[in-house]
Structure formats: structure tokens, C-alpha cells
N, C-alpha and C positions, 0 to 999 in steps of 0.2 A: 744594691737594693732595687727590687722590682718597682717600676713606676706604676702608679694607679692610673688606669684608663678613665678619661673623663670625656663625656659628650656635652657640648654646648649646643642646645637646640634653640633656634631663633628664627624669626621671620627674615627672609632673604632680601627684602626690598630696600634695604638701606636706611632703616629707622635708627633712632638713637640707641635702642636696645641692641640692634644688630652690631653697631659700632662697638658698644661696650663689651658684648660677648666676644667679639673678635680680639679686642685688646686684652681681655682676661686670658683668652686662649693663647695669645702670643706670649704673655707673661708666663703661663704654665709651661709652654714649650721651651722657654729660655731657662727655666728652673730645673731642679734635680729630682722632683718628686712625682710629677704628673705628666701623662702623655695625652695631649688634647686632640679631640676630633670635633670638627664643625659639621652640624647637620642643619640644613636650611629648609624652612617651609617655603617652597617656591624657588625660583632661580636666584642665585647669589649675585648681587650687583658688584660686590667687591670680592674678587678672587685672589687678592694679594696674600691672604692668610696661607694659601697653598703655595703660590709661586715664590713668595719672598721668604716664608718661614717653614715650608715643608709640612704644613698641617693638612692632613687628609680631610676632604669634605664630601658630603653627599647633598643632593638636592631632591627633596621629596615634593613632587609637583601635583599630587592628587588634589582635586578641588573639593570633592565631597568628603564630609567629615569622617565617615567610617572607612573610606578608602585611604584617607590620610593616616588614620590611626593604624590601619593594617600595614601600610607600607612603612610607616615609621617604626612599628614594632619589629618588622623584618630587618630594617637597618640596624636597630639597637641590638638585636640578637646576633647579627653578623659581627658587630664590633665587640660585643660582650664586655661592656664597661663596668667599672666599679661604682661610678657615680654618673648620674645624668642631671644636668642643670638646665632647666627650661626657662627661657627668658621671655617676659612680656606677655601681656594679655592679647590674644587668646592662646598663644603658643604654649604657655605654661600649663594649660588645661590638657591640650592634646598630648604634650610631651609627658605629662605625668600619667595619663591613661596608658599610653604606649609603654612607658617604663614599668608600670605595674604588670602589664601583660607579658613583658619580657623578663620579669622577675629580677629587676635591677636592685642591688642591695641598698643603695643610697639615692634618694630622690630629693632634689632641691628645686624650689621655686624662686625665681627672681622677679619681683614686681617693680617695674620701671616707671609706673605712672599712677595717677589718682583718678582714673576714669571710672564712671559708673559701670556696674556689671549688669548685663542682660540677665533676666531671671533664670534662663536655662543654664548659663555659665556660672551664675552664682550657686545654683544647686549642685552642679558638678564640682565646683571648687570647694564647696562646703564638705562634700563627701571626701574629695581627694586630700583635703587638709589633714585628715586623720592618718593618711598613709605617706605624708610628706615629712621628711626628716628635719628640714630647716626651710624657713621662709625668709628670704633676704629682701629687704626694702632699701631702695636707693636714697631715701630721705626720711626724716621724722614725719613729714607730711604724708608720705605714702604709708608709713607704719600706722599713723592715726586713722587713715582711710581704711586700712585692712582691719584694724581693731574694731571699727564700727561694724564690720561685716562678720569677722571671725574672732570675736573677743576671747573665745575659749582656747584659742591656740596662741595666746600671747607669749607663752614660754618658748615657742618655736621661732618667733620673729626677731630679726637681727638687722640693725641698720648698718649698711656699708655705703659710704658716699662714693659716687662715681669719681674716677680720676681721668686724666687725659694726658697726652704728650705735650706738656706746656711749652717746651722749646720750639715746637712747630708754629706756635702762635705768638709767643712773647715778643713784644716790640715796644721800644722806648722812644719812637718818633714823637716829638711834642705835638700836642693838639693844634697849636698855631701853625705847624708846618704841614698839616693834613688838609685835604679838601673838605669843604663843608658838604655834608651829605649824610643820609640815613640809610643804614642797612637793616633789613629784617630777614633773618635766616630762619625759615620755618616751612615745613610741609603744609600744603593746602589741605586742611581737614577741619572737622567740626571742633577739634580741640583748640585750634589757633583762631586768632581774631584779627585777620588782615583788615577787615572792614573798618575797625576803629582807627587804624593808622591812615587809611585812605581818607576817612572823614577829617582827620587831623590835617592831612595834606591840603584839603579844600579850605579849611580855616586859615592855614598859613598863606595860601594863595590869595585869599580875600584880604588878608592883612598886608599883602605885598612883602611877605617874608619867606617865600618859597626856597626850597633847596631840592636837589635830586633825591628821590627815594627809590631804593632798589629792593625788590623782593627776590630772594634767592631760595630756590627749592622747587620740587615738583609735588606730586600728591594727587588728590582727588580732582578729577576734571570738573565735577559739579561745583566745588568750592573755588576752584581757579576761575571758572567762567563767571561766577557771582562777583568775584573781586574785579575781574576785567571789565564787566559790564558797568559796575559802579564807577570805575575810573573814567570810562567813556561818557557816562551820564553826567558826571561832574566836570568834564572838560579838563582832565588832568593828564592827558596823554603825553604832554611835554615835561611833566614832573615825575610821574610814577612809572617805573620801568620794571618789567618782569624778565629776570635773567635766567630763570630755570635752574636746573641743577648745575653747580659749578665745582670744578676741582681746584680753583685758586682762591678758596675762601680766606686763608691766612693773608694773602696779598691784598685782597679787598678790604679786610678788616684793618690792615695797616695803612691803607690809603685814605680812609674816611674818618670823621670825628665821632660819629654817634652810631650806636646799635640800639634797636628797639625790639623788644619781644612783647607783642600784644597777644595775650593768651587767656584761656579760661581756667586752665589748670596745668600743672607740670608734675613730673616725678622729681627730678633734679636736673635742671636745664643745662645740657652741655653747651648749647649755643651761648648762654649767658657767661659761662665760665671761659669759653674761648674768647669772647669779646672783651671781657675784663682783662684777660692775659694780654690781649693784643693792644691794650691801651685806649680802648674806646670809652666814652662816657655811655654807660648802659642805663637805659630807661625801660622799665618793664611793668607789667600789670601786677598789682598787689594780689597775688593768687597763690594757692598752695604749691609748694615746691620752688617758689621764687624767693620767698622771704628768708629762706635758709642761706641764700647766696648774697642777697643785697640788703645791706643796712642803709635805710633811707638817709640820704644826704651825707653818708660816710663812704660807702663803696659804690654808690649808684643812686638811682631814683626810682621810687615806686609810685605808680599812679592808679587811681581807682579803676575797676573794670568799666569798660564801655564809657570812657570819659574823654572823647576826642579833644575837647576844649583844653583840658588840663594837659593832655599829652602834647598838643600843639604849642602851648605856652612854654612847656619845659624844653622842647626842641629849640624853639626860637631863642630862649635864654642862653642855651649852650652855643648856638650859632653866632650870637651877637658878642658873647664874651667868653670864648674858649679858654682864655688864660686863667679864668677864675676856677677852672675845674681840674687843674693839675694835681692838687692834693687828693682829690677823690680818685682819680685814675691811679695814682701811686699807691693809695691805700688798698684799692681793689686788686692791683697786681700783687702786692705783698700777701694779701689774704689768700689768693689763689695759689701762689708759690708754696705757702706753708701748709695747705690743707688738701690739695686736689691733684697731687702727682699720681700718675698711673701706677707707679711702683707701690705706693701706699695701698691703692685699691687692690692690686693683685695680691699683695701680702695678706691683706685682711680676708680676701676670699679663700686663699689657700689655708689660712688658719682654720676657717670653718670646715673646709674639706678634710683637713687632718683630724679635727675633733670628731667629725661624724664617722670617719673611717675607723678611728680608734674605738669608738663606741660599738661599731659593727663587729670588729675583730674580737672585742672583749665578750660579746654576746655569743660568739660561735662556740 
């Protein structure tokens, strides 16, 4: 049986959407029905999809929008796919425009987040939604966000939870055997709220309850500088550490007791899932895309947005009595194991691909 060609188009800079697109493509490659191709907007930070799995990839590096669409259209025509899946804002807009120009039979949008749309991109996405076969949302929070914008396309929207390679992160080291410390794994951007955790670190220091806090991730220079300047202003250089992008995240998660995600909104946080699997006590903002993962006081803890005092008190509580949180860690790991395996994610995506391809064949 001939395999259907699939293009995954996504930002190349190493975002969560990038990682998920690559994991789905790897699953496609290992299966019997689809032949995947990766096309990146910009340079690909992770080229393992090609070197380890033999998945061809292209890098479309044009900066101007029209040039990007023109080059992307050319690549799509060269591959001649049956399906194009465009992941993430704003790539799902450029990818769908280029797919229409290339006359791709099946066009799928994957929305990975709940961010607001700029008016131009809203109008473009409004029009493109009529030519999109399926709109996949990575959480119910994302679906609700899109329903507020494109309610008339509700019948096209389908929720598929992200999965990940759980065995890379799963760790049963007891909390009492780990180092006291806090990890926040997040890109520096307007979406994330590093500032609240820094303010919490100051409160902890004033209470003489400090522990090391590590920020892991790269991102916007503007937002990084803002965080670094606040650390210096509050005199926290001995407490708060900026580690940049790291390749040893599973090892770091296994080493420390607590993971924090201070954020304004999420799609479905892969960082939270990884930290839960790794056996951390997870404390996160009560925000869209977070509450589908954390049940307060059962699988982790939710704190109100921009509440450094509450965040600080929760961190201190875990540091002082880690033995009290064993049941929460075990419940979180059980929940992750049962619901977020990467194989489940790939299976659900491929089901959508088969359904849409079957509709296409029947219409011919």
C-alpha cells in the first residue's frame, strides 16, 4: 500500500510546537501508513529527526512574509504531499496559505497555545478556516479559545492531547533524597512570568527560607534582560541562576524537588508533564492549559496569577516537609503514565489523517 506523504511545517527555533511536530513525524515514520517530511520556518535547532530517523527536512529562512510564502509554496510543490499539517501560531497561517497555493488536497491546522491573535492574523485565519479540513487543538482550553474566535467552525475542531517520551523523564527517587531547589523551564517571552518567581525568591530570602532557583531556557533578549535586572536589583544573584538552554533537563528534574511554571497562558504544558513524570512537586499558575494537567492538592498545586507571596509560601512548605508530598508525586506520575504517552498522541493524529484522506478519496 502506498504511503501518504505528510509535511509537518513548524517554527524551527525549538519551541514546544517544534518538539511535538517532530515527535509526531517520528511516529509517522515508524508506522506503515505515512511518509513524513519536516519543513521548518528558519533554521532547525534539532536535526535529529533527519540524522536518527531518516526524515527529510527543509529550512525556509525567508524573513519577509510574502517571500516566506513563496519559498514555502515551492518546497510543498517539490514534495507533492497528500497532507500538510501546519503547527503553531503564526506558522499555521503561512503554512495554510502556501498549501492552498500549492493545491494540497488536505490542510490541517494545529493550535498549540491560547495566545491572542493580532488583527491581521485573525482576519487571515478567519478566511483560511473555510479551506482547512481539520483544526486540532492540544487542549480543551485551546479549543475554547478558538471557539471564541471561530465559533462557526466548531465541527472542524478536535482535541488531541500532547504526549511525550515518558521513559526519558520518569524517575522514582524520593523527594527526601533530592536536593532542595526550584527549576523553572521556560523560554523568556511575554507568555511566561519569570518575574513572579523572582519576586517570590525575594520573599523567601527575607524570611530566611531561600533555596537555589534555576531558570532553564533561552528566548527573547528583552524579557531575559528584564528578569536579570530584577534579580540584580533585589540582590538575588546568589539565589537565582540563569542556566540557558540545557540538554540535560531529565537529569536536572531528577536532581531537585520542585518545578514551577509561572505563566500567563498555556496550550498544554509539556514542561509540567515532564516535571510530573520526573517526580517533582509541581507548582504552577492557575491559567488556561494548566488546569487540565494539575488537580490542585492532588497532582500538584495551582497558585493565582501574579501572586509571589502565595507562590513563596507553597515552595517553603515543600522545602520544609518534602515527605508530606509523596502521595501527590505518585498521583501525578500515575496520571501522566495513563494519559500522555507519545504513542497515544501519534495514534490519535494518524486517525485524523486517515479520516480526512478517506473523505478526500471518496469525493474524487
